[in-house]
N, C-alpha and C positions, 0 to 999 in steps of 0.2 A: 051782171052782164046786161048790156042794152039789148032790146029786141033785135036790132040789126046784127049785133055780134052773135046772138044765139042762132039766128037764121043762117048766118054765114058759116058758123062752126058746124051746124047740121049738114049744110051743103058740102063742106070740105070733107067731113067724115064719110059721107056717101061716096065720095070720089076715091077714098083711100082704103076701102074695105079689104083689099088684098094685103095690106101691110100688117106685119106680125106684131110689132111693138109700137103701139100708139097710146099717147096720153095727153091730157090737156093740162096746161099750167098757166096761171095768171102772171103775165109779165109784159113789159113794154106798153102798159096802159091798155092792154087787150087780153084776149084769151088765145094763148099760143097752142098750137098743135105740134107735139113732138113725135117724131118717128125715129126709131133706133136711138132714142135718148138725145137726139139733136133737133133743134128747132127747124120746122118745115116752113110754117107760116104763122101769122098771128092775125086774128080777127080784131080790127080796130073798132073803137066806139061808134063811129059813124057808118060802119059797114064796109070800110075800105080794108085792104089787105097789106100786111107787112110780109114781104117775101124774102127768104134767104136763098141767094143764087150764087153761082160761081162768079167770083170777082172778075175773072177774065171775060165774062159775058156782060158785065155790068153796063158798059157804055152802049152796046148794041141793044140791050133790053130797055134802056132808058128811052129809046126811040119808039117803043110801043105805046099805043094810046093809053093815057091815064097813068103812066109810070113816072115817078119822080124819085129823087134821092131821098132815102129815109133819114129822118132827123130824130134827135132825142131832145128836142126843144129848140128855141130860137138860136140860130148860129152854131148848132152842134150836130153836124151830120154824122151818120153812123158808119160812113166809109163805104168803099166798094164791096159789093155783095149783099147790100141791104137796100131794098126798094120798097116804096109804098105804091100801091095801085088803087086808084080812085074807085069808089063803090059803083059808080055808074058804068064803069068799063068792065066790070065782072058780073053784070046783071044776068047774063045767060050762062048756062052750064058749059058751053064750048069755050067761052072766054075764061071762066074760072078754071076749067080743066087745063087749059094751056099753061096758066101760071102754076098750077099744082104740079103738072108734069115737069116743068122747068125746075121747080124746087125739089121734087123727088129725084131728078137726075143728080143734082148737087148733093142731096142728102145721101144717096147711095154711094156716091164717090167718096165722101168723107167718112162714111160708116163702113167702108171696106166691102161694098157690094151687097151688104145684107139688105133684106126686105122682109 
């Protein structure tokens, strides 16, 4: 992991200490944080964040600062429900926490309300 990824994973873990089932997995070119055996977010190499969200909120969340459509390479977007958030827009805990909360809401919905 890059130093940016390591620092971001540490910040993410500090925000989800109340979650019961948490583990890290290498995927999507980053270090993903799984909650309830479902991806929550992934720390990307440059310190950005890949976020799994409710596809119904996708378009409105794209309007938030630093949010873009997540891609799997040139010309291959990951579809609704997958966003990338630029590192400079999650530099403080309030900004990061907002994205983590959004991802947790979706995670709990698809995991059947477990936490």
